N, C-alpha and C positions, 0 to 999 in steps of 0.2 A: 671546447671548455667554456663554461659560464663563470663570470666573476662571482666570487663567494665571500662570505664573512671569513676573516682569517682564523686559523686554528687558535684556540685559547691556550693560555699558560697552564701548567700542571695544576695550579690551585683551583682551577675552574671546576674540576670534578667534585670538589667537596662543598660546593655552594648550596645554600639552603634557600627556602622561600622566605620572603621578608614581609609578612603581613602587617607589621607595625608601621612600616614606611607608608603603606597604603593609608592607614588611619591618620598618619601625620600630615598627609597632603591636605586634609580638610582644614587644618588650622592655618596653613599657608593661604588657601583660598579665602578663608574667613578674614584674614588680615587684610587682603586686598579689598574685600567688600566693605569692611568697616572704614578703611581709608577713603573709599569713594563716598560712603554715606555721611561722613562727618566733614567733608570739604565745605568750604564757605560758599562755593559756587558750583553750579552744574556745568560740565564741559559743553553741553548742548546750548545752554543759555546762561552766559556769565551774569546776567541780571537776576537770576533766580538762585537763592541759597539752597544748598543740599542739606546742610546740617539741620536736624529736626528740632533743636532746642531754641526756644524763643529767648531765653535769657542769654544775653551776649557773653557774659562771663563764662557760663557753662558751655556755650557753643564754642567759644575760643579754646577752652580747656580741652574739650573732646577733640577738636580739630588738631590741637597741638599733640595730644596723646597719640593719635593715630597718623600723624603727619608723615611718618616714614614707614608705616606698616605695609603699604602697597609695594614699595621698593623692596622691602625685606621678603615679602611673599613671592614676588616674581623671581628674585635671586634664588630663593629656596627651590623653586620649580626648575630653574636652569641647572643648578648643581645636581638636583635629584635626577634630571633627565640623563646626564652623563653617567651618574652612578648606576642607575637601574639598567640602562641600555648595555653597559659593560657587564653588569652582573648576570644578565639573562641572555647575552649574545649566544647565538646558535652557530657553532663552528661548522663551516661548510654550507651554510644557508646561502642560496642564490641571492644576489643583490636585488634582483627584481622582486623576489618574494619579500625581502626585508623592507624595501621601499613600499610595496603594496600594503603591508600591514601597518606601517607607520603613517602613511597617507590616509588610510581608512580610519585611523584613530582620530584624526583631526579634521579632515576635509568635510565629511558629511555634517558634522556638528557646526563647522564654520559656515558652510553654505546655507544651512537652515537659519542660523541666528543672523547671518548677514541679510538674508531675504526678509526676515521678520523686522529687522531694524529699518530696512529700506521702506517697507510698507507702512510701518508705524510712524516713523519720524525722519529718517535720514534722506528719503527720497525728496522731501520738500526743503530740507535744510542743508544738505551736503552737496557740493559740486561734483561733477562727473570725474574730475581728476582724483578726488578724495575717495569716493565710493568705488571707483574702478580699481584704484591701487589697493584698497582694502579687500575687494573681491579676489584679486590675484595674489594677495598676501605679499605685496612688495612695499606696502606703505611705510614700513620702518626704514627703508633705504633712502628716503628723501628727507633733507633737513628742513621740513616744513611741518609745523605743529598741526595745522589744519588737515594735512594729509595723514600724519601719524595716527591721529585719533578719529579719522573719518569713518562714517557708517557705524559699525559696532566697536566702540573704543577699546574694550579690553582685548580684542582679538589681535592687537598689534603684536603681542608676544609670540603669536604663531609664526610670524616672519622669521624670528630667531630660531624657533623650533624646527622650521623647515630647513634652515641652514644646518642645524645640528644633525638632522637626519641624513641630509645629503652627504655631509663630510664624515659622519661617524665610521663607516666601514674603512675609510682611508686613514682616519686618526687612530683607530683601534690597533692597527698593526704596529706603529711605532710605540704606542703606550705599552703594548704587551712585551716589547723588546727591552724596555727599561729594566735594568737590574733591580732586584728588590731593595737593595741597600740605597738606591738612588731615588726611590719613589718619593720620599719626603722632600728631597731637594727640588724635584720638579713641581711638587705641590706648592711649595713656598714660592717658586718662580711664578706660578699662576696668580697667587695672592699678590705678589709684588707687582704683577702686570696690572691688576685692578687699581692699585695705588697710583701707578704711572698714568693710567687713563684718567683718574680723578684729578691728578696734578695738571695734566695736559688740558683737560676741560676747564680747569679753573684759571690757568695762567697763559695758555697758548691760543685758546679759541676766543673769538671776539665776544665781549660781554654786553654788546649793544645790538639792537634795542632790547629793552627789558619790558615785557608786558606787565600789566598791573597784577596778574595772578601768579607770576613766577619771580623768584629772587635771582634768576639767571636769564641769559638770553635764550631764545628758542634754539639757536644753533648749539649752545652749550648743553642744553637739555637733551637735544637729539644725540649729540656726540656721546655723552656719558650714559644715556639711558636707553635710547631706542636703537642705535646703530648695531645691526646683528653681528658683524665680525668681532666687535669688542666684547660681546656677550659670550663668545666662544671660550673666553678665559674661565668662566664659571663652569661651563659644560665640561671642559677638559679637566678642571679640578675635580669634578664629580667622577670622571673616569679614573683618575689617579687614586682617589679615595676608595673606590671600589676595589682596586687592586691592593691597596694598603690593608683594608679590612680582610680581604680574602687570603692574604699572605700572613695574617696574624701580626702585622706590624702596627696595628692601632693601639695606642697607649691605653692604660686603664682609666679612661675618662668615661664615667657613666652618664646616663641620660640626664639626671638632675644637675650635675655640674655643667654639662653641655648646655642645658636650657638656661642656666644662670649666666653662662658666657654670652648666649644670644641676647638675654635681657640687658646685660651690661653693654654689649655692643650697640644695641638699639638705643639705649640712653646716650651713649657717646655720639651716635649719628645725629642727634638733635642739636649738639653743640659744635660739631665739626662743620667745616665749610660744606655748603649744600651738596656739591658734587660727590663728596665722600659718602653721603647717605644713600646714594643709588646702589652701590655694590661694596666698595672697599671697606667700609666700617664693619660690616657684619658677615662678609662672605666666608671667612675662616670659621667663626662660631657656627654659622649655618651648616657648613660642611662637617663640623664636629658633631652637631646634633644628629645629622643624617647618619654619620658613621657610628655614633654611639647606639642609636636605635637599631641599626642593622646588626651591630655586634650582639646586642641583646637577643635578637631573633636567631642569629647563628648559634648562640649558646643555649637557646631554649628558655631564656628568661621571660617570665610573664610581664607584659607591659599593659598600660591602660589603652594603648593604641591598637592592640591586636584583637580586641573584642569584636563581636559581630556588628554592633551598632557603629563603632568607629570605622571598621572596614567598609561598611556600607556608605558612610559619609565620605570616606576617601574615594570610593568608586564614583560617587556622584560629583566629586569636587571639580572635575573638568567642566561638566555641564553647568554647575553652580557658578564657576568663574565666567564662562562665556555668556550666561544669561543675565548676569547682574546688571550689565549696562542697559539692556532692554527694560528689565523690571524697574530698576532704580531711576535711571535718567529719564526714560519715557514716562514712568509713573509720576515723576515729579512734575512733568509738564501738564498733567491732567488737573493739577490743583492750582487754584489762584493763590496769590500772595497772602490773602487774609485767611486762607485755609491751612497755611503752613506755619509751623512754629508752635511748639508745645511746651508744657511745663516739664519738670524733671521726670515724672512718671510717664507722661505721654511721650516724651522724647525717647525714653528707653524702650517703650512699647513700639514706637515707630521703627527703631533700629532692629528690634527683634522681628517685627512684621516684615520689614524689607529683606532681612536675611532668610526668613522662612519662605517668603514668596519666591525668592531667587533659588532657594534650595529645591522647592517643588518644581519650578521650571527646569532646573538642572536634572532632576530625576526623570521628568518627562522626556527631556532630550536624550538622556542615556537609554531609557527603556524603549523609546519610540524611534530613535535614529541611530545612535552609536552601536548598540548591541546588534540590532538587525543587520546593519551594514557589515559589521565584523563577521557575523555568522554567514552572511551571503557571499562575501567577496574576499575575506582575509586569506583563504586557502586557494591555491591555484586550481583551475578546473580539473586538470588531470588528477591532482591529489584528492579532490572531492569525489571523483569517480572511484578512486581506489578505496577511500573510506567507506563509500556506499556499498561497494562490492563486498568488502570485508565484513561489514555489519550484516549483510544479507546472507552470508554463507552459514549454514547450520553448524553447530559444534561438531567437531570430529571430521569435518570435510576439509579438503584442501582449499586454501585461499589463493585466489588469483588476482593479481593487480591488473587493473584496466590500463 
């Protein structure tokens, strides 16, 4: 007997495709990109400003506006991972097949972007401990900021995704056993857990030393933001919300009210203690938006996110996210200080240009790396032989599995 994905609950048979969630992913990736582009300093060179606006007032305003956008976008992806994996889980699928598909989704893209980062800038600026940990996707497990963002900085989140994939088959079984009437109780417990993490980071973790670019100590930042086991709370919340939507227990909260909740939570995260802006302030509204969009798809409601363009942008979003560090941070190092800093129109064009270049790089990564790898290796060899034989048998003939 081979270990398999556990059998789903009865509501699984009624589940629909969720194209709007694919489109929604783009906005989360865009939030992260804008967060990085409007920072006052580049993580590769603290002496070099990233924000493209020459006017200090405008630069400060845009930095403030997007100062929590990156945290919001990453939290969205973590909740979405739990939601989608639970929604599309294949009962009886062998664990090795599940792990193969999930690893192929991230590792080829990661290895290519890591290698590009090493060739372009990280090889000369990042130590072996940092780039080695990033290559192995264990950099988020160490309470050192230089290791956390070594080589290709945005790829730190893949450390948490790997943990999610590893534990998902084992977390799914107890989640499926939860009685429908208790699903909301467990969801609230996950949200409460993120608040506990924020409180612990603020009051139990040492707040010294404080680097110039952070309002907290590197250890506090690592504990509340990078440490993979604590990000499991968002992932499990997503799993629970998938069951809540599938069982029809999602309240009548539409997409617009959910989006307004996210906006309000984002505003609140700017005035709450810094650690609450990582996850706790917005995780429930983020989950509400994901659930509302999924419910709209289940009910067949037309949304702006399910159009062809938005779905394409959503499909490119992973490459968009991974390539931004190379395009933006490396691109910034190519310009001297007197070449950086623009007026209002030039600054907006610089933001649009950075986003467009990152998006094009993400498309190249998807088309040239991710999709070919998935086509080549996502299905076990025996299954590929079976598919080939079936396709080659003329109509009306008996099909024989290899």
